[in-house]
PDBQT receptor file of N, H, CA, C and O in Angstrom, charges set to zero:
ATOM      1  N   MET A   1       0.971   2.524  18.309  1.00  0.00    +0.000 N 
ATOM      2  CA  MET A   1       1.223   2.653  16.883  1.00  0.00    +0.000 C 
ATOM      3  C   MET A   1       2.444   1.847  16.456  1.00  0.00    +0.000 C 
ATOM      4  O   MET A   1       2.802   1.833  15.278  1.00  0.00    +0.000 OA
ATOM      5  N   HIS A   2       3.084   1.175  17.416  1.00  0.00    +0.000 N 
ATOM      6  H   HIS A   2       2.794   1.187  18.373  1.00  0.00    +0.000 HD
ATOM      7  CA  HIS A   2       4.241   0.355  17.072  1.00  0.00    +0.000 C 
ATOM      8  C   HIS A   2       3.851  -0.798  16.157  1.00  0.00    +0.000 C 
ATOM      9  O   HIS A   2       4.613  -1.183  15.270  1.00  0.00    +0.000 OA
ATOM     10  N   ALA A   3       2.660  -1.347  16.381  1.00  0.00    +0.000 N 
ATOM     11  H   ALA A   3       2.042  -1.034  17.102  1.00  0.00    +0.000 HD
ATOM     12  CA  ALA A   3       2.221  -2.474  15.545  1.00  0.00    +0.000 C 
ATOM     13  C   ALA A   3       2.106  -2.034  14.096  1.00  0.00    +0.000 C 
ATOM     14  O   ALA A   3       2.489  -2.777  13.193  1.00  0.00    +0.000 OA
ATOM     15  N   ARG A   4       1.582  -0.837  13.861  1.00  0.00    +0.000 N 
ATOM     16  H   ARG A   4       1.271  -0.234  14.595  1.00  0.00    +0.000 HD
ATOM     17  CA  ARG A   4       1.429  -0.348  12.492  1.00  0.00    +0.000 C 
ATOM     18  C   ARG A   4       2.790  -0.215  11.822  1.00  0.00    +0.000 C 
ATOM     19  O   ARG A   4       2.962  -0.611  10.669  1.00  0.00    +0.000 OA
ATOM     20  N   ALA A   5       3.749   0.339  12.542  1.00  0.00    +0.000 N 
ATOM     21  H   ALA A   5       3.609   0.661  13.478  1.00  0.00    +0.000 HD
ATOM     22  CA  ALA A   5       5.088   0.524  11.974  1.00  0.00    +0.000 C 
ATOM     23  C   ALA A   5       5.731  -0.818  11.635  1.00  0.00    +0.000 C 
ATOM     24  O   ALA A   5       6.361  -0.963  10.587  1.00  0.00    +0.000 OA
ATOM     25  N   ALA A   6       5.572  -1.793  12.518  1.00  0.00    +0.000 N 
ATOM     26  H   ALA A   6       5.060  -1.675  13.370  1.00  0.00    +0.000 HD
ATOM     27  CA  ALA A   6       6.151  -3.112  12.271  1.00  0.00    +0.000 C 
ATOM     28  C   ALA A   6       5.485  -3.786  11.077  1.00  0.00    +0.000 C 
ATOM     29  O   ALA A   6       6.156  -4.409  10.255  1.00  0.00    +0.000 OA
ATOM     30  N   LYS A   7       4.167  -3.658  10.987  1.00  0.00    +0.000 N 
ATOM     31  H   LYS A   7       3.622  -3.152  11.655  1.00  0.00    +0.000 HD
ATOM     32  CA  LYS A   7       3.443  -4.281   9.870  1.00  0.00    +0.000 C 
ATOM     33  C   LYS A   7       3.786  -3.584   8.551  1.00  0.00    +0.000 C 
ATOM     34  O   LYS A   7       3.883  -4.239   7.513  1.00  0.00    +0.000 OA
ATOM     35  N   THR A   8       3.965  -2.288   8.584  1.00  0.00    +0.000 N 
ATOM     36  H   THR A   8       3.886  -1.756   9.427  1.00  0.00    +0.000 HD
ATOM     37  CA  THR A   8       4.342  -1.562   7.371  1.00  0.00    +0.000 C 
ATOM     38  C   THR A   8       5.728  -2.003   6.905  1.00  0.00    +0.000 C 
ATOM     39  O   THR A   8       5.953  -2.195   5.710  1.00  0.00    +0.000 OA
ATOM     40  N   ALA A   9       6.641  -2.159   7.836  1.00  0.00    +0.000 N 
ATOM     41  H   ALA A   9       6.458  -2.002   8.807  1.00  0.00    +0.000 HD
ATOM     42  CA  ALA A   9       8.011  -2.529   7.498  1.00  0.00    +0.000 C 
ATOM     43  C   ALA A   9       8.129  -3.963   6.986  1.00  0.00    +0.000 C 
ATOM     44  O   ALA A   9       9.065  -4.282   6.254  1.00  0.00    +0.000 OA
ATOM     45  N   SER A  10       7.187  -4.831   7.365  1.00  0.00    +0.000 N 
ATOM     46  H   SER A  10       6.427  -4.571   7.960  1.00  0.00    +0.000 HD
ATOM     47  CA  SER A  10       7.301  -6.244   6.988  1.00  0.00    +0.000 C 
ATOM     48  C   SER A  10       7.137  -6.469   5.485  1.00  0.00    +0.000 C 
ATOM     49  O   SER A  10       7.753  -7.370   4.915  1.00  0.00    +0.000 OA
ATOM     50  N   GLY A  11       6.305  -5.645   4.847  1.00  0.00    +0.000 N 
ATOM     51  H   GLY A  11       5.804  -4.913   5.310  1.00  0.00    +0.000 HD
ATOM     52  CA  GLY A  11       6.077  -5.785   3.417  1.00  0.00    +0.000 C 
ATOM     53  C   GLY A  11       5.189  -6.962   3.022  1.00  0.00    +0.000 C 
ATOM     54  O   GLY A  11       4.991  -7.219   1.834  1.00  0.00    +0.000 OA
ATOM     55  N   ARG A  12       4.649  -7.684   4.019  1.00  0.00    +0.000 N 
ATOM     56  H   ARG A  12       4.810  -7.475   4.983  1.00  0.00    +0.000 HD
ATOM     57  CA  ARG A  12       3.788  -8.829   3.720  1.00  0.00    +0.000 C 
ATOM     58  C   ARG A  12       2.396  -8.365   3.303  1.00  0.00    +0.000 C 
ATOM     59  O   ARG A  12       1.896  -7.356   3.801  1.00  0.00    +0.000 OA
ATOM     60  N   GLU A  13       1.774  -9.105   2.386  1.00  0.00    +0.000 N 
ATOM     61  H   GLU A  13       2.181  -9.924   1.982  1.00  0.00    +0.000 HD
ATOM     62  CA  GLU A  13       0.437  -8.762   1.904  1.00  0.00    +0.000 C 
ATOM     63  C   GLU A  13      -0.579  -8.770   3.047  1.00  0.00    +0.000 C 
ATOM     64  O   GLU A  13      -1.418  -7.875   3.146  1.00  0.00    +0.000 OA
ATOM     65  N   LYS A  14      -0.497  -9.784   3.906  1.00  0.00    +0.000 N 
ATOM     66  H   LYS A  14       0.185 -10.511   3.826  1.00  0.00    +0.000 HD
ATOM     67  CA  LYS A  14      -1.423  -9.863   5.034  1.00  0.00    +0.000 C 
ATOM     68  C   LYS A  14      -1.292  -8.625   5.922  1.00  0.00    +0.000 C 
ATOM     69  O   LYS A  14      -2.292  -8.065   6.372  1.00  0.00    +0.000 OA
ATOM     70  N   ASP A  15      -0.062  -8.210   6.166  1.00  0.00    +0.000 N 
ATOM     71  H   ASP A  15       0.750  -8.665   5.801  1.00  0.00    +0.000 HD
ATOM     72  CA  ASP A  15       0.166  -7.043   7.005  1.00  0.00    +0.000 C 
ATOM     73  C   ASP A  15      -0.340  -5.762   6.340  1.00  0.00    +0.000 C 
ATOM     74  O   ASP A  15      -0.781  -4.844   7.031  1.00  0.00    +0.000 OA
ATOM     75  N   ALA A  16      -0.283  -5.693   5.022  1.00  0.00    +0.000 N 
ATOM     76  H   ALA A  16       0.076  -6.439   4.461  1.00  0.00    +0.000 HD
ATOM     77  CA  ALA A  16      -0.819  -4.519   4.315  1.00  0.00    +0.000 C 
ATOM     78  C   ALA A  16      -2.311  -4.385   4.587  1.00  0.00    +0.000 C 
ATOM     79  O   ALA A  16      -2.819  -3.276   4.757  1.00  0.00    +0.000 OA
ATOM     80  N   HIS A  17      -3.017  -5.520   4.629  1.00  0.00    +0.000 N 
ATOM     81  H   HIS A  17      -2.605  -6.421   4.491  1.00  0.00    +0.000 HD
ATOM     82  CA  HIS A  17      -4.459  -5.496   4.953  1.00  0.00    +0.000 C 
ATOM     83  C   HIS A  17      -4.659  -4.992   6.382  1.00  0.00    +0.000 C 
ATOM     84  O   HIS A  17      -5.544  -4.176   6.635  1.00  0.00    +0.000 OA
ATOM     85  N   ASP A  18      -3.834  -5.480   7.317  1.00  0.00    +0.000 N 
ATOM     86  H   ASP A  18      -3.114  -6.143   7.111  1.00  0.00    +0.000 HD
ATOM     87  CA  ASP A  18      -3.941  -5.040   8.710  1.00  0.00    +0.000 C 
ATOM     88  C   ASP A  18      -3.666  -3.546   8.839  1.00  0.00    +0.000 C 
ATOM     89  O   ASP A  18      -4.349  -2.857   9.597  1.00  0.00    +0.000 OA
ATOM     90  N   VAL A  19      -2.680  -3.038   8.109  1.00  0.00    +0.000 N 
ATOM     91  H   VAL A  19      -2.125  -3.598   7.493  1.00  0.00    +0.000 HD
ATOM     92  CA  VAL A  19      -2.364  -1.607   8.147  1.00  0.00    +0.000 C 
ATOM     93  C   VAL A  19      -3.561  -0.795   7.647  1.00  0.00    +0.000 C 
ATOM     94  O   VAL A  19      -3.890   0.244   8.219  1.00  0.00    +0.000 OA
ATOM     95  N   ALA A  20      -4.207  -1.264   6.588  1.00  0.00    +0.000 N 
ATOM     96  H   ALA A  20      -3.940  -2.108   6.123  1.00  0.00    +0.000 HD
ATOM     97  CA  ALA A  20      -5.390  -0.575   6.069  1.00  0.00    +0.000 C 
ATOM     98  C   ALA A  20      -6.491  -0.526   7.125  1.00  0.00    +0.000 C 
ATOM     99  O   ALA A  20      -7.173   0.490   7.265  1.00  0.00    +0.000 OA
ATOM    100  N   GLU A  21      -6.668  -1.619   7.869  1.00  0.00    +0.000 N 
ATOM    101  H   GLU A  21      -6.114  -2.444   7.755  1.00  0.00    +0.000 HD
ATOM    102  CA  GLU A  21      -7.686  -1.650   8.931  1.00  0.00    +0.000 C 
ATOM    103  C   GLU A  21      -7.314  -0.700  10.064  1.00  0.00    +0.000 C 
ATOM    104  O   GLU A  21      -8.178  -0.006  10.600  1.00  0.00    +0.000 OA
ATOM    105  N   ILE A  22      -6.042  -0.663  10.430  1.00  0.00    +0.000 N 
ATOM    106  H   ILE A  22      -5.340  -1.227   9.994  1.00  0.00    +0.000 HD
ATOM    107  CA  ILE A  22      -5.589   0.265  11.473  1.00  0.00    +0.000 C 
ATOM    108  C   ILE A  22      -5.857   1.701  11.036  1.00  0.00    +0.000 C 
ATOM    109  O   ILE A  22      -6.342   2.508  11.829  1.00  0.00    +0.000 OA
ATOM    110  N   ASP A  23      -5.547   2.025   9.788  1.00  0.00    +0.000 N 
ATOM    111  H   ASP A  23      -5.153   1.369   9.144  1.00  0.00    +0.000 HD
ATOM    112  CA  ASP A  23      -5.778   3.372   9.273  1.00  0.00    +0.000 C 
ATOM    113  C   ASP A  23      -7.264   3.701   9.231  1.00  0.00    +0.000 C 
ATOM    114  O   ASP A  23      -7.661   4.837   9.493  1.00  0.00    +0.000 OA
ATOM    115  N   ARG A  24      -8.088   2.701   8.898  1.00  0.00    +0.000 N 
ATOM    116  H   ARG A  24      -7.765   1.779   8.685  1.00  0.00    +0.000 HD
ATOM    117  CA  ARG A  24      -9.538   2.910   8.828  1.00  0.00    +0.000 C 
ATOM    118  C   ARG A  24     -10.098   3.262  10.202  1.00  0.00    +0.000 C 
ATOM    119  O   ARG A  24     -10.998   4.092  10.321  1.00  0.00    +0.000 OA
ATOM    120  N   MET A  25      -9.552   2.619  11.244  1.00  0.00    +0.000 N 
ATOM    121  H   MET A  25      -8.820   1.944  11.147  1.00  0.00    +0.000 HD
ATOM    122  CA  MET A  25     -10.032   2.871  12.605  1.00  0.00    +0.000 C 
ATOM    123  C   MET A  25      -9.662   4.265  13.090  1.00  0.00    +0.000 C 
ATOM    124  O   MET A  25     -10.374   4.859  13.899  1.00  0.00    +0.000 OA
ATOM    125  N   GLY A  26      -8.557   4.776  12.595  1.00  0.00    +0.000 N 
ATOM    126  H   GLY A  26      -7.979   4.293  11.937  1.00  0.00    +0.000 HD
ATOM    127  CA  GLY A  26      -8.118   6.107  13.025  1.00  0.00    +0.000 C 
ATOM    128  C   GLY A  26      -7.474   6.089  14.401  1.00  0.00    +0.000 C 
ATOM    129  O   GLY A  26      -7.378   5.041  15.038  1.00  0.00    +0.000 OA
ATOM    130  N   PHE A  27      -7.039   7.244  14.849  1.00  0.00    +0.000 N 
ATOM    131  H   PHE A  27      -7.118   8.095  14.331  1.00  0.00    +0.000 HD
ATOM    132  CA  PHE A  27      -6.376   7.384  16.131  1.00  0.00    +0.000 C 
ATOM    133  C   PHE A  27      -6.906   8.621  16.818  1.00  0.00    +0.000 C 
ATOM    134  O   PHE A  27      -6.840   9.722  16.273  1.00  0.00    +0.000 OA
ATOM    135  N   ASP A  28      -7.432   8.438  18.010  1.00  0.00    +0.000 N 
ATOM    136  H   ASP A  28      -7.486   7.543  18.453  1.00  0.00    +0.000 HD
ATOM    137  CA  ASP A  28      -7.981   9.535  18.803  1.00  0.00    +0.000 C 
ATOM    138  C   ASP A  28      -7.097   9.686  20.049  1.00  0.00    +0.000 C 
ATOM    139  O   ASP A  28      -7.209   8.897  20.986  1.00  0.00    +0.000 OA
ATOM    140  N   PRO A  29      -6.222  10.696  20.059  1.00  0.00    +0.000 N 
ATOM    141  CA  PRO A  29      -5.284  10.844  21.181  1.00  0.00    +0.000 C 
ATOM    142  C   PRO A  29      -5.967  10.958  22.541  1.00  0.00    +0.000 C 
ATOM    143  O   PRO A  29      -5.456  10.426  23.527  1.00  0.00    +0.000 OA
ATOM    144  N   ASP A  30      -7.110  11.638  22.617  1.00  0.00    +0.000 N 
ATOM    145  H   ASP A  30      -7.525  12.070  21.816  1.00  0.00    +0.000 HD
ATOM    146  CA  ASP A  30      -7.815  11.782  23.893  1.00  0.00    +0.000 C 
ATOM    147  C   ASP A  30      -8.332  10.433  24.380  1.00  0.00    +0.000 C 
ATOM    148  O   ASP A  30      -8.214  10.106  25.561  1.00  0.00    +0.000 OA
ATOM    149  N   ARG A  31      -8.903   9.655  23.471  1.00  0.00    +0.000 N 
ATOM    150  H   ARG A  31      -9.000   9.921  22.512  1.00  0.00    +0.000 HD
ATOM    151  CA  ARG A  31      -9.407   8.328  23.840  1.00  0.00    +0.000 C 
ATOM    152  C   ARG A  31      -8.243   7.424  24.259  1.00  0.00    +0.000 C 
ATOM    153  O   ARG A  31      -8.339   6.693  25.244  1.00  0.00    +0.000 OA
ATOM    154  N   PHE A  32      -7.154   7.483  23.508  1.00  0.00    +0.000 N 
ATOM    155  H   PHE A  32      -7.076   8.078  22.708  1.00  0.00    +0.000 HD
ATOM    156  CA  PHE A  32      -5.987   6.674  23.851  1.00  0.00    +0.000 C 
ATOM    157  C   PHE A  32      -5.499   7.010  25.257  1.00  0.00    +0.000 C 
ATOM    158  O   PHE A  32      -5.162   6.108  26.024  1.00  0.00    +0.000 OA
ATOM    159  N   ALA A  33      -5.457   8.284  25.602  1.00  0.00    +0.000 N 
ATOM    160  H   ALA A  33      -5.730   9.016  24.979  1.00  0.00    +0.000 HD
ATOM    161  CA  ALA A  33      -5.001   8.693  26.933  1.00  0.00    +0.000 C 
ATOM    162  C   ALA A  33      -5.911   8.131  28.018  1.00  0.00    +0.000 C 
ATOM    163  O   ALA A  33      -5.430   7.675  29.055  1.00  0.00    +0.000 OA
ATOM    164  N   ARG A  34      -7.224   8.160  27.788  1.00  0.00    +0.000 N 
ATOM    165  H   ARG A  34      -7.615   8.530  26.946  1.00  0.00    +0.000 HD
ATOM    166  CA  ARG A  34      -8.165   7.606  28.771  1.00  0.00    +0.000 C 
ATOM    167  C   ARG A  34      -7.967   6.100  28.930  1.00  0.00    +0.000 C 
ATOM    168  O   ARG A  34      -7.932   5.583  30.047  1.00  0.00    +0.000 OA
ATOM    169  N   VAL A  35      -7.837   5.408  27.809  1.00  0.00    +0.000 N 
ATOM    170  H   VAL A  35      -7.865   5.828  26.901  1.00  0.00    +0.000 HD
ATOM    171  CA  VAL A  35      -7.659   3.959  27.858  1.00  0.00    +0.000 C 
ATOM    172  C   VAL A  35      -6.333   3.604  28.525  1.00  0.00    +0.000 C 
ATOM    173  O   VAL A  35      -6.278   2.693  29.351  1.00  0.00    +0.000 OA
ATOM    174  N   ALA A  36      -5.277   4.311  28.174  1.00  0.00    +0.000 N 
ATOM    175  H   ALA A  36      -5.321   5.051  27.503  1.00  0.00    +0.000 HD
ATOM    176  CA  ALA A  36      -3.956   4.039  28.758  1.00  0.00    +0.000 C 
ATOM    177  C   ALA A  36      -3.974   4.250  30.263  1.00  0.00    +0.000 C 
ATOM    178  O   ALA A  36      -3.374   3.475  31.007  1.00  0.00    +0.000 OA
ATOM    179  N   GLU A  37      -4.659   5.295  30.715  1.00  0.00    +0.000 N 
ATOM    180  H   GLU A  37      -5.146   5.925  30.110  1.00  0.00    +0.000 HD
ATOM    181  CA  GLU A  37      -4.749   5.564  32.150  1.00  0.00    +0.000 C 
ATOM    182  C   GLU A  37      -5.496   4.442  32.861  1.00  0.00    +0.000 C 
ATOM    183  O   GLU A  37      -5.068   3.981  33.919  1.00  0.00    +0.000 OA
ATOM    184  N   SER A  38      -6.606   4.005  32.285  1.00  0.00    +0.000 N 
ATOM    185  H   SER A  38      -6.953   4.379  31.426  1.00  0.00    +0.000 HD
ATOM    186  CA  SER A  38      -7.371   2.911  32.886  1.00  0.00    +0.000 C 
ATOM    187  C   SER A  38      -6.569   1.617  32.893  1.00  0.00    +0.000 C 
ATOM    188  O   SER A  38      -6.559   0.895  33.890  1.00  0.00    +0.000 OA
ATOM    189  N   TYR A  39      -5.906   1.326  31.799  1.00  0.00    +0.000 N 
ATOM    190  H   TYR A  39      -5.915   1.912  30.989  1.00  0.00    +0.000 HD
ATOM    191  CA  TYR A  39      -5.115   0.108  31.689  1.00  0.00    +0.000 C 
ATOM    192  C   TYR A  39      -3.982   0.095  32.716  1.00  0.00    +0.000 C 
ATOM    193  O   TYR A  39      -3.705  -0.933  33.335  1.00  0.00    +0.000 OA
ATOM    194  N   ALA A  40      -3.342   1.230  32.887  1.00  0.00    +0.000 N 
ATOM    195  H   ALA A  40      -3.567   2.064  32.385  1.00  0.00    +0.000 HD
ATOM    196  CA  ALA A  40      -2.218   1.318  33.816  1.00  0.00    +0.000 C 
ATOM    197  C   ALA A  40      -2.646   1.040  35.257  1.00  0.00    +0.000 C 
ATOM    198  O   ALA A  40      -1.840   0.573  36.062  1.00  0.00    +0.000 OA
ATOM    199  N   SER A  41      -3.898   1.322  35.584  1.00  0.00    +0.000 N 
ATOM    200  H   SER A  41      -4.553   1.702  34.930  1.00  0.00    +0.000 HD
ATOM    201  CA  SER A  41      -4.362   1.121  36.959  1.00  0.00    +0.000 C 
ATOM    202  C   SER A  41      -4.983  -0.258  37.180  1.00  0.00    +0.000 C 
ATOM    203  O   SER A  41      -5.420  -0.562  38.289  1.00  0.00    +0.000 OA
ATOM    204  N   MET A  42      -5.027  -1.092  36.151  1.00  0.00    +0.000 N 
ATOM    205  H   MET A  42      -4.672  -0.845  35.249  1.00  0.00    +0.000 HD
ATOM    206  CA  MET A  42      -5.630  -2.424  36.270  1.00  0.00    +0.000 C 
ATOM    207  C   MET A  42      -4.692  -3.401  36.965  1.00  0.00    +0.000 C 
ATOM    208  O   MET A  42      -3.469  -3.271  36.921  1.00  0.00    +0.000 OA
ATOM    209  N   CYS A  43      -5.309  -4.374  37.601  1.00  0.00    +0.000 N 
ATOM    210  H   CYS A  43      -6.303  -4.479  37.637  1.00  0.00    +0.000 HD
ATOM    211  CA  CYS A  43      -4.575  -5.524  38.123  1.00  0.00    +0.000 C 
ATOM    212  C   CYS A  43      -5.000  -6.699  37.251  1.00  0.00    +0.000 C 
ATOM    213  O   CYS A  43      -6.134  -7.170  37.350  1.00  0.00    +0.000 OA
ATOM    214  N   ILE A  44      -4.108  -7.169  36.410  1.00  0.00    +0.000 N 
ATOM    215  H   ILE A  44      -3.187  -6.787  36.330  1.00  0.00    +0.000 HD
ATOM    216  CA  ILE A  44      -4.428  -8.221  35.447  1.00  0.00    +0.000 C 
ATOM    217  C   ILE A  44      -3.883  -9.538  35.963  1.00  0.00    +0.000 C 
ATOM    218  O   ILE A  44      -2.690  -9.667  36.237  1.00  0.00    +0.000 OA
ATOM    219  N   GLU A  45      -4.781 -10.526  36.094  1.00  0.00    +0.000 N 
ATOM    220  H   GLU A  45      -5.751 -10.421  35.872  1.00  0.00    +0.000 HD
ATOM    221  CA  GLU A  45      -4.381 -11.837  36.571  1.00  0.00    +0.000 C 
ATOM    222  C   GLU A  45      -4.603 -12.855  35.453  1.00  0.00    +0.000 C 
ATOM    223  O   GLU A  45      -5.607 -12.799  34.743  1.00  0.00    +0.000 OA
ATOM    224  N   CYS A  46      -3.683 -13.761  35.307  1.00  0.00    +0.000 N 
ATOM    225  H   CYS A  46      -2.867 -13.806  35.884  1.00  0.00    +0.000 HD
ATOM    226  CA  CYS A  46      -3.799 -14.819  34.319  1.00  0.00    +0.000 C 
ATOM    227  C   CYS A  46      -4.467 -16.015  34.999  1.00  0.00    +0.000 C 
ATOM    228  O   CYS A  46      -3.820 -16.738  35.757  1.00  0.00    +0.000 OA
ATOM    229  N   VAL A  47      -5.749 -16.225  34.733  1.00  0.00    +0.000 N 
ATOM    230  H   VAL A  47      -6.275 -15.638  34.118  1.00  0.00    +0.000 HD
ATOM    231  CA  VAL A  47      -6.478 -17.296  35.406  1.00  0.00    +0.000 C 
ATOM    232  C   VAL A  47      -6.017 -18.679  34.971  1.00  0.00    +0.000 C 
ATOM    233  O   VAL A  47      -6.210 -19.649  35.704  1.00  0.00    +0.000 OA
ATOM    234  N   ALA A  48      -5.419 -18.788  33.805  1.00  0.00    +0.000 N 
ATOM    235  H   ALA A  48      -5.262 -18.000  33.209  1.00  0.00    +0.000 HD
ATOM    236  CA  ALA A  48      -4.928 -20.081  33.337  1.00  0.00    +0.000 C 
ATOM    237  C   ALA A  48      -3.742 -20.561  34.174  1.00  0.00    +0.000 C 
ATOM    238  O   ALA A  48      -3.501 -21.764  34.280  1.00  0.00    +0.000 OA
ATOM    239  N   HIS A  49      -3.005 -19.626  34.765  1.00  0.00    +0.000 N 
ATOM    240  H   HIS A  49      -3.201 -18.649  34.679  1.00  0.00    +0.000 HD
ATOM    241  CA  HIS A  49      -1.828 -19.975  35.565  1.00  0.00    +0.000 C 
ATOM    242  C   HIS A  49      -1.961 -19.457  36.994  1.00  0.00    +0.000 C 
ATOM    243  O   HIS A  49      -0.983 -19.404  37.741  1.00  0.00    +0.000 OA
ATOM    244  N   GLY A  50      -3.179 -19.077  37.364  1.00  0.00    +0.000 N 
ATOM    245  H   GLY A  50      -3.974 -19.120  36.758  1.00  0.00    +0.000 HD
ATOM    246  CA  GLY A  50      -3.457 -18.365  38.620  1.00  0.00    +0.000 C 
ATOM    247  C   GLY A  50      -2.813 -18.922  39.872  1.00  0.00    +0.000 C 
ATOM    248  O   GLY A  50      -2.330 -20.053  39.924  1.00  0.00    +0.000 OA
ATOM    249  N   GLU A  51      -2.833 -18.076  40.864  1.00  0.00    +0.000 N 
ATOM    250  H   GLU A  51      -3.225 -17.157  40.822  1.00  0.00    +0.000 HD
ATOM    251  CA  GLU A  51      -2.363 -18.426  42.208  1.00  0.00    +0.000 C 
ATOM    252  C   GLU A  51      -3.356 -17.932  43.186  1.00  0.00    +0.000 C 
ATOM    253  O   GLU A  51      -3.178 -18.109  44.391  1.00  0.00    +0.000 OA
TER     254      GLU A  51
């Protein structure tokens, strides 16, 4: 939700549209917890700079 706070604080028209879209999507704490858990266990490799 940090992105929403930053976009709200910016006061830019474009960001106001983004905030409206974020609000439209809603926030599901249970889903967020599942996604965060999965993300935390991922091994993310940057193939553009790979080794």
